[in-house]
C-alpha positions, 0 to 999 in steps of 0.5 A, a space after each residue: 500500500 502506497 500512501 501519498 505523503 504531503 511533504 513530497 511537494 515541499 521536498 521537490 521544491 528544494 531538491 534543486 536549490 540546496 546541495 543537501 536535503 535532510 528528512 528527519 522524524 520519528 522512527 517508523 514514520 516512513 522516511 526510508 519508504 518515502 525517499 526510496 520512492 521519491 529518489 529511485 536513482 539515488 543509492 541508499 546507504 544505511 549507517 545502521 549497518 555495522 560494516 558500512 558504519 565501520 567503513 565510514 568511520 575508519 576511512 571517510 575519504 575513501 567512503 565518500 569517494 565511493 558514495 560521492 553524489 546522489 546518495 541517501 545516507 540513512 541514520 547519518 548522525 551515527 557517523 558525525 565526522 562525515 559532515 565536515 568532509 561532506 561540507 568540502 565536497 558540496 562546496 567544491 562540486 556545486 551540485 544541488 541535491 547531491 546528498 540526502 540525509 535521513 535520521 531519527 535523532 534530532 539532537 545529534 543530527 541538528 547539532 552536526 548540521 549547524 556545526 558543519 553544513 549551515 546554509 547548505 541544507 534544507 530540512 524537512 520533518 516526516 511524522 506518522 500519517 496525517 488525516 489528509 494522507 489517510 483520507 487520500 488512501 481511503 483509510 480515514 474512518 468516520 469515527 475518530 475514536 478508532 484512530 485515537 486508539 490505533 494511532 497513525 504509524 504507517 506499519 499499523 496500516 501497511 502490515 495490519 498490526 494491532 496497536 496492542 502489539 505494535 506500541 509495546 514493541 515500539 517503546 522497547 525497540 526504539 524509544 528506550 534505545 534512542 533515549 539511552 543513546 542520548 542519556 546514560 540512564 542507569 535505571 530503565 524502570 524509572 524511565 518507563 515510569 516517567 514516560 507513563 507519568 508523562 502520558 497522564 499529563 498529556 494536554 496539561 500545563 507542565 509542572 516539572 516539580 510535581 512530575 519529578 516528585 511523583 517519578 522519584 527523580 530530580 527536576 534536572 533529570 525531568 528536564 533531561 529526560 523530556 529533552 530526550 523524548 522531544 529529540 526522539 519525536 515522542 513528545 512536544 511542548 506547546 509554548 504559551 502565547 503571552 505577548 499581549 494583554 496582561 502579565 497574569 498569564 500562564 508561562 509554562 508549556 503544555 505537554 503533548 504526544 505526537 501519536 495518540 496510539 502510543 499515548 493510549 498504550 502508555 495509559 493502558 487503554 487497549 479497547 475503544 470502550 475505555 475511551 467512553 469516559 468523557 474526560 479521557 476522550 476529551 484529553 485524547 481528542 485534544 492531543 490528536 487535533 493539536 498533534 495534527 496541526 503540528 504534523 500539517 505545519 511540518 508536512 507542508 513546510 510552513 516555516 512562517 506559521 507558529 503554534 501556541 496556546 493561551 491561558 490567563 490566571 483566571 482559567 480563560 483559555 484558547 486551545 491553539 493559537 496559530 500565528 500566521 504572517 497576515 492573521 492569527 487563527 484561534 482554535 477551540 477543540 472539543 470532542 463533542 459531536 453536539 455544537 452548543 453556544 458555550 463552546 465558543 466562550 473561550 474564542 469570544 473572550 480572546 477576541 474581545 481582548 485582541 485589538 491589534 491583530 486580525 483574528 479568525 476563529 475556529 471550533 474543531 469538534 468531533 462531528 462531521 458537518 462543516 459550518 460557517 457561523 457568524 461567531 466562528 468557523 465550525 470544522 470537523 476533526 477530519 478537515 483541520 488544516 494549516 
């Protein structure tokens, strides 16, 4: 099964403008499949392979004589000193699209790029499927609850793997390994407990002291482990917007998971019936929609679009604030399929405060009908877009 990935058009626009293209994102998000499909004439070299990595590490000059152009280097961050050699090669050749890198560890990859290849690289991110990608392949279901549990990793759809089988192996095989490479974690059971506690805080304001106390670790350790999870594309922090109005606003970020299937697994939710609790459903739905906007931003390469949330000390809140060059879109996210007037309360409150920026207001809900109302645009969950 071949699903069209939205990032393809963005990559095509840059392949003849930069000597190096970088595609990063979580493991198993489809990077290798995409690059092999897009660039069938490029040679593919995996630096996960021990023999290949040994060759690249011990004799980088001869290695790059053999793989001198039109090559995809997978997990390139595993051989960091290749970057300096590649800098000289692309500067001398002037060939655009000479090398393509893919990698799943954002920290090491970006660190090497900024040190050696700044200005020579176009960077893209590929996440698990977004709604439009599933819809174009006929895989998007009418009921979002099934997707909350199933998640969006390609393997689940390609190989028809049950979520209950996929995610425990994903955590064991990839997340723990990647985090171990970033950090010297002595007690993996403590880390697994920490990861599960993060899941219970999805969509909430992050209180690091509280998380540290409950996990039995220090606040600096919480910061380090969160950073490792961010750099492995497991979680992301949505930052608060506080440029206007009052200083009495929340300045701590919200914690979200990139994938709700992984989140459900960490919460020990294994059946759709367990999501019928309205509080759980609301939190999972918000996480799914916020992560969808994040995926859309990167898949469409919308570099001038920034995502925030807003909340004041009285609990007034906007779930998502999308800052664009010409306007700001404020978004309320509700799991319900019934549209009631009080759902627009947060949007109206913020609208009354904002006097300098052009606003558009959107309610994303769990139903299927699109509406244009005077108070806001009403958007089905399956149609969210940047």
